[in-house]
C-alpha positions in Angstrom: 18.9 57.3 13.9 17.3 54.8 11.4 16.6 51.3 12.7 18.7 48.5 11.3 17.4 45.0 10.8 19.4 42.1 11.8 19.6 39.9 8.7 21.5 36.6 8.5 23.8 36.8 5.6 24.0 34.2 2.9 26.4 31.3 3.4 29.2 31.4 0.9 30.2 28.5 -1.3 32.0 25.8 0.4 30.8 26.9 3.9 28.5 25.3 6.3 25.3 26.9 7.5 27.2 28.6 10.3 29.7 30.3 7.8 32.8 28.5 8.8 34.6 26.4 6.2 34.5 22.8 6.5 37.9 21.4 7.6 39.6 18.9 5.2 40.5 16.5 8.0 36.8 16.4 9.2 35.9 13.1 10.8 34.0 10.5 9.1 30.7 11.5 10.6 31.1 15.0 9.3 32.2 13.7 5.7 28.8 11.7 5.7 27.1 15.0 5.2 29.4 16.2 2.4 26.8 15.3 -0.4 24.4 17.9 1.0 27.0 20.7 0.0 26.1 20.6 -3.6 22.3 20.9 -3.2 23.0 23.8 -1.0 25.2 25.5 -3.3 22.5 24.9 -6.0 19.8 26.4 -3.8 22.1 29.3 -3.2 22.7 29.9 -6.8 18.9 29.6 -7.3 18.4 32.5 -5.1 17.1 30.9 -1.9 19.2 33.3 0.3 17.4 36.5 -0.3 18.6 40.1 0.5 16.4 42.0 2.9 15.7 44.3 0.1 14.0 41.5 -1.7 10.4 42.7 -1.5 8.7 39.3 -0.8 10.7 39.0 2.4 10.1 42.4 3.9 9.3 42.2 7.6 6.1 44.4 7.0 3.2 42.6 5.7 1.7 45.5 3.9 5.0 45.9 1.8 4.8 42.3 0.9 1.2 42.6 -0.2 2.0 45.9 -2.1 4.9 44.1 -3.9 2.9 41.1 -4.9 0.1 43.6 -6.3 2.6 45.7 -8.2 4.4 42.7 -9.7 1.1 41.1 -10.6 -0.2 44.4 -12.2 3.1 44.7 -14.1 2.9 41.0 -15.4 -0.8 41.8 -16.4 0.2 44.7 -18.4 2.9 42.6 -20.2 0.4 40.0 -21.1 -2.3 42.3 -22.4 -0.4 45.2 -23.9 2.6 43.2 -25.0 0.8 40.6 -27.0 -1.0 43.2 -29.1 2.4 44.9 -29.7 4.1 41.8 -30.8 1.2 40.9 -33.2 1.2 44.3 -34.8 5.2 44.7 -35.0 6.2 41.2 -35.9 3.0 39.9 -37.7 2.6 37.0 -35.2 -0.6 35.4 -34.7 -2.4 36.6 -31.5 -2.1 33.1 -30.0 1.7 33.1 -30.5 2.1 36.6 -29.4 -0.2 36.1 -26.3 1.9 32.9 -25.5 5.2 34.8 -25.7 4.1 37.6 -23.4 2.4 35.2 -21.0 5.7 33.3 -20.5 7.5 36.6 -19.9 5.0 37.7 -17.4 5.2 34.2 -15.7 9.0 34.7 -15.6 8.5 38.1 -13.8 6.4 36.6 -11.2 8.5 33.4 -10.7 11.6 35.8 -10.2 10.2 36.7 -6.8 11.0 33.2 -5.5 13.2 31.6 -8.1 15.1 34.3 -9.9 17.6 32.0 -11.8 14.9 29.7 -13.4 12.8 32.9 -14.0 15.9 34.4 -15.9 16.4 31.2 -17.9 12.7 31.2 -18.9 12.6 34.9 -19.8 15.9 34.6 -22.1 14.6 31.5 -23.7 11.3 33.1 -24.4 12.9 36.4 -25.8 15.1 34.2 -28.1 12.2 32.2 -29.4 10.3 35.3 -29.9 13.1 37.1 -31.8 13.7 33.8 -34.0 9.9 33.6 -34.9 9.8 37.4 -35.7 12.9 37.1 -37.9 11.0 34.5 -40.1 8.1 36.9 -40.4 10.3 39.8 -41.3 12.0 37.6 -44.1 8.6 36.7 -45.6 8.2 38.6 -49.0 4.5 38.8 -48.7 4.6 40.8 -45.4 5.6 44.4 -45.5 6.3 45.3 -41.9 7.7 48.6 -40.9 11.1 48.3 -39.3 10.3 46.9 -35.8 12.5 46.9 -32.8 14.5 43.7 -32.8 15.6 41.4 -31.2 14.2 43.0 -28.1 10.7 44.4 -28.3 9.4 46.9 -25.6 7.4 44.4 -23.7 10.0 41.7 -23.6 12.7 44.2 -22.9 10.7 45.5 -19.8 10.1 42.0 -18.6 13.5 40.9 -18.7 14.9 44.0 -17.0 12.3 43.2 -14.1 13.7 39.7 -14.0 17.4 40.8 -13.9 16.5 43.3 -11.2 15.1 40.7 -8.9 17.8 38.2 -9.7 20.4 40.7 -8.6 18.5 41.2 -5.3 18.5 37.6 -4.6 21.7 36.1 -6.1 25.3 36.9 -5.3 27.3 39.3 -7.5 29.0 36.5 -9.5 25.7 35.0 -10.4 24.3 38.4 -11.5 27.4 39.0 -13.7 27.1 35.6 -15.2 23.4 36.1 -16.1 24.2 39.6 -17.5 27.1 38.3 -19.7 25.0 35.5 -20.8 22.2 37.7 -21.9 24.6 40.1 -23.8 26.2 37.1 -25.6 22.8 35.7 -26.8 21.9 39.3 -27.8 25.0 39.7 -29.7 24.7 36.3 -31.5 21.1 36.9 -32.5 21.7 40.4 -33.7 25.2 40.2 -35.1 25.4 36.6 -36.1 21.9 35.8 -37.3 20.5 39.1 -38.3 17.2 40.0 -39.9 15.7 42.3 -42.7 14.0 45.7 -42.2 14.4 46.2 -38.5 15.6 48.7 -35.9 18.4 47.2 -33.8 17.9 47.4 -30.0 20.6 45.0 -28.8 23.0 47.8 -27.6 20.2 49.6 -25.7 18.7 46.5 -24.3 22.3 45.4 -22.9 22.8 48.9 -21.4 19.3 48.8 -19.7 20.0 45.3 -18.4 23.2 46.4 -17.0 21.6 49.2 -15.2 18.9 47.0 -13.7 21.6 44.5 -12.6 23.8 47.3 -11.0 20.8 48.7 -9.2 19.9 45.2 -7.8 23.6 44.4 -6.8 23.9 47.8 -5.2 21.0 47.3 -3.0 22.2 43.7 -2.1 25.6 45.1 -1.3 24.0 47.8 0.9 22.0 45.3 2.8 25.2 43.1 3.4 27.1 46.0 4.6 24.2 46.9 6.9 24.2 43.3 8.2 27.9 43.5 8.9 27.3 46.8 10.7 24.8 45.3 12.9 27.0 42.3 13.7 29.9 44.7 14.5 27.5 46.8 16.6 26.5 43.6 18.6 30.0 42.5 19.0 31.0 46.1 20.3 28.1 46.0 22.7 29.0 42.5 24.0 32.6 43.7 24.5 31.6 46.7 26.2 29.3 44.8 28.5 32.2 42.3 29.1 34.6 45.2 29.9 32.1 46.7 32.2 31.7 43.4 34.1 35.4 42.9 34.4 35.8 46.5 35.7 33.0 45.8 38.3 34.5 42.6 39.3 38.0 44.2 39.7 36.4 47.1 41.8 34.9 44.4 44.1 38.1 42.5 44.3 39.9 45.8 45.1 37.4 46.6 47.9 37.6 43.2 49.4 41.4 43.4 49.3 41.7 46.8 50.8 39.2 46.0 53.6 39.0 42.3 54.5 42.6 41.5 53.7 44.1 44.3 55.7 42.1 43.5 58.7 42.9 39.8 58.5 46.6 40.6 58.1 46.5 42.8 61.1 44.8 40.0 63.2 47.4 37.6 62.1 50.3 39.9 63.0 48.6 40.7 66.4 48.2 37.1 67.2 51.7 36.4 66.4 53.2 39.3 68.5 50.7 39.0 71.5 52.7 36.2 73.2 55.8 38.4 73.3 54.0 41.2 75.1 53.0 39.0 78.2 55.6 37.7 80.6 55.5 33.8 80.7 52.4 33.3 78.7 50.7 30.0 79.3 50.6 27.2 76.8 46.8 27.6 76.4 47.2 31.2 75.6 49.9 30.4 73.0 47.8 27.7 71.5 44.7 29.9 71.2 46.8 32.7 69.6 48.4 30.2 67.2 44.8 29.1 66.3 43.7 32.6 65.7 46.8 33.2 63.5 46.1 30.1 61.5 42.4 30.8 61.1 43.5 34.4 59.8 46.0 33.0 57.4 43.5 30.4 56.0 40.9 33.1 55.6 43.5 35.1 53.6 44.3 32.0 51.4 40.6 31.6 50.6 40.3 35.4 50.1 43.1 35.2 47.5 41.3 32.5 45.8 38.1 34.5 45.6 40.1 37.6 44.4 41.7 35.5 41.6 38.2 34.3 40.4 36.8 38.0 40.4 39.9 39.3 38.7 40.2 36.7 36.0 38.8 36.8 32.6 38.7 33.0 32.1 39.0 31.2 35.4 37.8 27.9 33.9 40.4 27.9 31.1 43.4 25.7 32.1 45.7 27.3 29.5 44.9 30.8 30.7 45.4 29.7 34.3 48.9 28.0 33.3 49.9 31.2 31.5 48.8 33.4 34.4 51.0 31.5 36.7 54.1 32.1 34.6 53.3 35.7 33.6 50.8 37.4 35.7 51.5 39.4 38.8 50.2 37.8 42.1 46.4 38.3 42.4 46.0 39.6 39.0 45.5 36.6 36.8 43.1 33.8 36.8 42.1 31.8 39.8 44.7 29.5 40.9 44.1 25.8 40.5 44.1 25.2 44.3 42.2 22.2 45.9 38.7 23.2 47.3 37.9 22.1 50.9 36.3 18.6 51.2 35.5 16.0 53.8 39.0 15.1 54.5 39.6 18.7 56.0 36.6 18.4 58.2 38.7 17.3 61.3 40.9 20.4 60.8 37.7 22.6 60.7 36.7 20.9 64.0 40.0 21.5 65.6 40.0 25.3 64.7 36.4 25.3 66.2 37.5 23.8 69.5 40.4 26.1 69.6 37.8 29.0 69.3 36.2 27.7 72.6 33.5 25.5 71.2 33.1 22.0 72.6 32.2 20.0 69.4 32.0 16.2 68.9 32.0 14.4 65.5 30.4 11.1 64.8 30.8 9.2 61.6 28.2 6.4 60.7 28.6 4.1 57.7 31.5 3.7 55.3 32.9 6.8 53.7 32.6 6.8 49.9 33.9 8.8 47.0 31.6 11.7 46.5 31.7 14.2 43.6 33.8 17.3 44.5 30.8 19.6 44.5 29.1 17.3 47.2 32.2 17.3 49.4 32.7 21.1 49.1 29.0 21.8 49.8 29.1 19.4 52.9 32.1 21.0 54.3 30.6 24.5 53.8 27.4 23.6 55.3 29.2 22.2 58.5 31.4 25.4 58.6 28.4 27.7 58.5 26.4 25.6 61.0 29.4 25.8 63.4 30.0 29.5 62.7 26.3 30.2 63.7 26.8 28.2 66.8 29.9 30.3 67.8 28.0 33.5 67.0 24.4 32.9 68.4 25.1 30.1 71.1 28.1 30.9 73.3 29.1 28.3 75.8 27.0 25.6 74.1 28.1 22.1 73.1 27.8 21.1 69.5 27.6 17.7 67.7 28.4 16.9 64.1 27.0 13.6 62.8 28.1 12.5 59.4 26.0 9.6 57.9 27.2 7.8 54.9 24.7 6.2 52.5 24.8 4.5 49.2 22.6 7.3 47.8 24.4 10.2 49.4 25.6 11.9 52.6 23.6 13.2 55.5 24.9 15.9 58.0 23.3 16.5 61.4 24.8 19.5 63.3 23.2 20.2 66.7 23.9 22.4 69.5 22.7 22.6 73.1 21.2 25.6 74.9 23.8 28.5 75.3 25.2 29.1 78.7 25.2 33.0 78.4 23.4 35.5 76.2 24.6 35.8 72.6 26.2 39.4 71.9 24.7 41.3 69.0 25.7 39.9 65.8 26.7 42.2 62.7 25.9 39.4 60.2 23.4 39.8 57.5 21.4 36.7 58.2 22.1 34.7 55.0 23.9 31.7 56.4 20.8 29.3 56.4 19.8 30.7 53.0 23.2 29.8 51.6 23.1 26.3 53.1 19.7 25.7 51.4 21.0 27.0 48.1 24.0 24.7 48.1 21.9 21.6 48.9 19.1 22.6 46.3 21.8 23.0 43.7 22.8 19.4 44.3 19.3 18.1 44.5 19.3 17.9 48.2 17.7 20.1 50.9 18.3 21.5 54.4 16.1 21.5 57.4 16.9 24.0 60.2 14.6 24.3 63.2 14.9 24.9 67.0 15.0 21.9 69.5 13.4 21.5 72.8 15.5 22.7 75.6 16.8 25.8 73.8 19.0 24.1 71.2 19.2 24.2 67.5 19.6 21.5 64.7 20.7 21.7 61.0 20.1 18.6 59.0 21.1 18.4 55.4 21.1 15.6 52.9 23.1 15.7 49.7 22.5 13.0 47.1 25.5 11.6 45.2 23.9 11.9 41.7 21.1 14.6 42.2 18.3 12.0 42.9 15.6 12.6 45.5 15.9 11.3 49.1 15.0 7.6 49.3 12.4 6.9 51.8 13.9 3.8 53.3 17.2 5.4 54.6 18.0 5.5 58.3 18.1 9.3 58.6 17.8 11.6 61.5 14.5 12.5 62.9 14.1 15.6 60.8 14.0 13.2 57.8 12.2 10.2 59.1 8.6 11.0 57.8 6.6 9.1 55.4 6.4 10.6 51.9 3.0 11.8 50.9 1.7 10.0 47.9 2.5 11.5 44.5 5.0 13.9 46.1 7.7 15.8 44.2 11.5 15.0 44.6 11.9 17.5 47.7 9.1 16.2 49.9 10.1 18.3 53.0 11.0 21.7 51.7 11.8 24.2 54.7 10.3 27.5 55.4 11.7 30.3 53.4 14.5 31.7 55.7 14.1 35.2 57.0 17.6 35.6 58.5 19.6 33.7 61.0 17.6 32.3 64.0 19.1 32.5 67.5 19.2 29.1 69.1 
């Protein structure tokens, strides 16, 4: 399959560089750039948006050098051979004949970069040459054989080359305008002005010019078609990748729903039915089972939110979310616009943890402040993960959650004592501490997790309000009360890379 080069097509008239029409109700700041439209159109008509088939803009250096060499050789042949032919056919002086062919050769070379000015120069030179030759042919003292007029062979070849390069560089309307103008000038000179004793070449010349223009326009159209094909192929590939991504996300969501949601639903039902299976259940048993059921329902709620994000095509588009709430089936549209956990729900988290059997105490220092939603969500998740680790790895331990509010951010200090009994094997993958560090690093903060003397464990996190580094003068816990080394970077105490969950 041949390779296809991606080429940016020329901007159409009245379009901006991105190819979209400029709106009529554009703001004043956009209208300030309106005067630039005319120069851009002029540059477009002058051929500054080349076709990839335009030889000077080939991606291969050898092709460009070969093109320059061939065009230069062709122009040199026009100058040397054409000057002698004009002098013999039209009786012009060698200086005039050489000047005429030199201008035609210069037009051919100029057409590589500026085809419209080159076409104007070539046509003007051809017209001047034809009028000078007419005067010579009308002189009674000169008995010239019937020469080719008004287009001699060298002038004809040079103008064909110019029209070919112009058709490669200028859009089709410009090529047609140049061809029609050339034909009209030829008709006026040959049919209106006329001369004596000559062989008319106007009809043949116009036919050859039309062939050159058609060849150039066809090559340009082919390049534009290839460009559109590349663009369509790129769009198709992007759509295919997007569809594959959505299918994979849907598959993950389906697996999560089939496995996790089923088991959580069973847990919730069992916790609800369990009190009815025991005669005279105690209030403590009812309270624990109710806590289990509430935790299972809350986990199901968050699971539905995650499934909505996975299954949605545009979870951040509010209009799509609104349409999905009205039209989509449950769990199949974009993610619902539900509030994320924040510090206000920290007490409910601690109550659920206490109901699970962990003795936890919360201490708050400083005045609570309004934090960005991302900071509050990360703080909640860090405390949640730390307490989950205590339940998993330190059964029977006592835990403490210290929340310190500072003008620059929030500090979290979660500690637990030595466990009272060995921890059962945990099926977890050991990514809890890594997730804490990633959440903190995303906000410009950091997390320190280390064992404590006596068999306990401490997790300390600082989350800045606006992503700034930890100030050195804050009254932070012992894990952060160190002197910053001179010339340190914003995270002066990076923790060791986690290798998994650590047993307290």
